[in-house]
KEKE-3310 file (N, C-alpha, C; in steps of 0.2 Angstrom, whole numbers, plus 5000, padded with zeros to 4 digits):
npx = (5329:5322:5325:5319:5306:5304:5307:5296:5285:5288:5287:5273:5268:5272:5265:5252:5252:5252:5239:5231:5234:5229:5216:5212:5214:5204:5192:5192:5191:5178:5170:5171:5164:5170:5172:5160:5148:5139:5145:5150:5164:5170:5163:5166:5180:5180:5173:5182:5193:5187:5184:5197:5203:5194:5192:5204:5204:5191:5192:5201:5194:5184:5191:5196:5192:5177:5179:5171:5169:5181:5192:5203:5208:5216:5228:5232:5234:5244:5255:5256:5260:5272:5280:5279:5276:5285:5298:5297:5297:5309:5317:5314:5318:5332:5335:5332:5341:5353:5353:5353:5366:5373:5378:5378:5378:5390:5398:5397:5390:5384:5383)
npy = (5159:5161:5174:5180:5178:5185:5198:5199:5199:5211:5220:5219:5224:5237:5241:5239:5249:5260:5259:5261:5274:5280:5276:5284:5297:5296:5295:5307:5316:5312:5315:5329:5332:5333:5323:5314:5304:5296:5294:5281:5277:5282:5276:5263:5263:5267:5256:5245:5249:5249:5235:5230:5236:5236:5223:5222:5234:5234:5226:5233:5245:5241:5239:5251:5267:5277:5290:5300:5309:5306:5294:5283:5271:5268:5275:5268:5255:5258:5262:5250:5241:5247:5248:5236:5224:5224:5225:5213:5204:5206:5202:5188:5184:5187:5178:5166:5166:5167:5154:5145:5148:5143:5151:5157:5146:5144:5142:5129:5117:5105:5087)
npz = (5101:5113:5116:5105:5107:5119:5114:5106:5115:5122:5111:5109:5121:5120:5109:5114:5124:5116:5110:5121:5123:5112:5113:5124:5119:5109:5117:5124:5113:5109:5120:5120:5109:5096:5088:5077:5083:5076:5064:5053:5051:5063:5073:5070:5073:5086:5092:5089:5097:5109:5111:5111:5123:5134:5140:5148:5155:5162:5174:5182:5184:5192:5204:5207:5216:5213:5203:5198:5183:5178:5172:5178:5175:5163:5166:5177:5172:5162:5171:5178:5168:5164:5176:5183:5175:5164:5170:5177:5166:5160:5171:5171:5158:5159:5169:5163:5152:5159:5165:5155:5150:5160:5170:5186:5193:5198:5187:5184:5174:5175:5172)
capx = (5322:5319:5326:5314:5299:5303:5306:5289:5281:5290:5283:5266:5267:5273:5259:5246:5252:5250:5232:5228:5234:5224:5209:5211:5213:5198:5187:5192:5188:5171:5167:5171:5160:5174:5170:5153:5147:5135:5149:5152:5171:5172:5160:5170:5187:5179:5171:5188:5197:5184:5185:5204:5205:5189:5193:5209:5202:5185:5193:5204:5189:5180:5195:5197:5186:5174:5181:5166:5170:5188:5193:5210:5211:5221:5234:5235:5237:5251:5260:5258:5264:5279:5284:5278:5276:5291:5304:5296:5299:5316:5320:5313:5322:5339:5336:5332:5347:5359:5352:5355:5373:5377:5380:5374:5379:5398:5401:5397:5384:5382:5386)
capy = (5158:5164:5181:5183:5177:5191:5204:5199:5201:5218:5224:5218:5228:5244:5242:5240:5255:5265:5258:5264:5281:5282:5276:5290:5303:5295:5296:5314:5319:5310:5319:5336:5332:5334:5317:5313:5297:5293:5292:5274:5276:5284:5271:5257:5264:5266:5249:5241:5251:5247:5228:5229:5239:5235:5217:5223:5240:5233:5224:5239:5250:5238:5240:5259:5270:5281:5297:5304:5309:5305:5287:5283:5264:5267:5277:5263:5250:5260:5261:5243:5238:5250:5247:5229:5218:5224:5223:5205:5200:5207:5197:5181:5183:5187:5171:5160:5166:5165:5147:5142:5149:5140:5156:5157:5140:5144:5140:5122:5116:5098:5082)
capz = (5101:5119:5115:5100:5111:5124:5110:5103:5121:5123:5106:5110:5127:5117:5104:5118:5127:5111:5109:5127:5122:5106:5116:5129:5115:5106:5121:5125:5107:5109:5125:5118:5103:5091:5083:5077:5085:5071:5058:5053:5052:5069:5077:5069:5076:5093:5093:5089:5103:5115:5111:5113:5129:5139:5144:5153:5159:5166:5181:5185:5185:5198:5210:5208:5218:5208:5203:5194:5176:5176:5172:5179:5174:5158:5169:5182:5168:5159:5176:5179:5162:5164:5182:5186:5170:5160:5174:5178:5160:5160:5176:5169:5152:5161:5173:5158:5148:5163:5167:5149:5149:5165:5174:5192:5196:5199:5180:5183:5170:5176:5168)
cpx = (5319:5320:5321:5307:5299:5303:5299:5284:5282:5287:5276:5264:5267:5267:5253:5246:5250:5242:5228:5228:5229:5217:5207:5210:5206:5192:5186:5189:5180:5167:5167:5167:5164:5173:5163:5152:5143:5139:5151:5159:5173:5169:5164:5177:5185:5177:5178:5192:5194:5185:5192:5206:5200:5190:5199:5207:5196:5187:5197:5199:5185:5184:5195:5191:5183:5176:5177:5168:5177:5190:5201:5213:5216:5228:5237:5237:5243:5256:5261:5262:5272:5283:5283:5279:5283:5297:5303:5299:5306:5320:5320:5318:5330:5340:5336:5339:5353:5359:5355:5362:5377:5380:5375:5375:5387:5401:5400:5390:5382:5386:5384)
cpy = (5161:5171:5184:5183:5183:5197:5205:5202:5209:5223:5224:5223:5235:5245:5243:5246:5261:5265:5261:5271:5284:5281:5282:5296:5302:5297:5304:5318:5318:5315:5326:5337:5335:5329:5316:5305:5293:5292:5285:5273:5277:5279:5265:5257:5263:5259:5244:5243:5249:5239:5226:5230:5237:5228:5218:5229:5239:5231:5229:5244:5248:5239:5247:5262:5275:5288:5302:5303:5307:5297:5286:5276:5264:5270:5271:5257:5252:5259:5254:5240:5241:5248:5240:5224:5218:5222:5215:5201:5200:5202:5190:5180:5183:5180:5166:5160:5164:5157:5143:5142:5145:5145:5156:5151:5139:5141:5133:5121:5109:5093:5081)
cpz = (5107:5118:5110:5103:5115:5120:5107:5109:5122:5117:5107:5116:5124:5113:5108:5122:5122:5110:5115:5126:5117:5109:5120:5124:5111:5111:5123:5119:5107:5114:5124:5111:5097:5085:5083:5078:5080:5064:5058:5054:5060:5074:5076:5073:5084:5096:5094:5095:5109:5116:5113:5120:5135:5143:5149:5158:5164:5173:5185:5188:5191:5204:5212:5211:5213:5209:5199:5186:5173:5177:5172:5178:5168:5161:5173:5178:5165:5165:5178:5174:5163:5170:5185:5180:5166:5164:5176:5172:5159:5165:5173:5163:5154:5165:5168:5154:5152:5165:5161:5147:5154:5170:5180:5196:5197:5192:5179:5180:5171:5172:5161)
residu = (UNK:UNK:UNK:UNK:UNK:UNK:UNK:UNK:UNK:UNK:UNK:UNK:UNK:UNK:UNK:UNK:UNK:UNK:UNK:UNK:UNK:UNK:UNK:UNK:UNK:UNK:UNK:UNK:UNK:UNK:UNK:UNK:UNK:UNK:UNK:UNK:UNK:UNK:UNK:UNK:UNK:UNK:UNK:UNK:UNK:UNK:UNK:UNK:UNK:UNK:UNK:UNK:UNK:UNK:UNK:UNK:UNK:UNK:UNK:UNK:UNK:UNK:UNK:UNK:UNK:UNK:UNK:UNK:UNK:UNK:UNK:UNK:UNK:UNK:UNK:UNK:UNK:UNK:UNK:UNK:UNK:UNK:UNK:UNK:UNK:UNK:UNK:UNK:UNK:UNK:UNK:UNK:UNK:UNK:UNK:UNK:UNK:UNK:UNK:UNK:UNK:UNK:UNK:UNK:UNK:UNK:UNK:UNK:UNK:UNK:UNK)
# end
């Protein structure tokens, strides 16, 4: 049960990373006028991506210094997911599994 919960969390992190990449590509295509902002499908996709990513990216943007036209918040979030959150989840998962197996207490599992 615990393993499947952590597998689901890792899957969600991987999917969110892909959503961030798609959002970056989408914003680049909008900035280059490759996509038409007035197209209903393009607007719907952009609205969905904005609603999914903006609640997480907005606090990061407030912390980062202003870099002009370049938004570094998706990069910061991807690095935080990759090098902070995933290792922390792996450590927690390993600790829970070792605790449930009785490892780490000298093999003594109690009474």
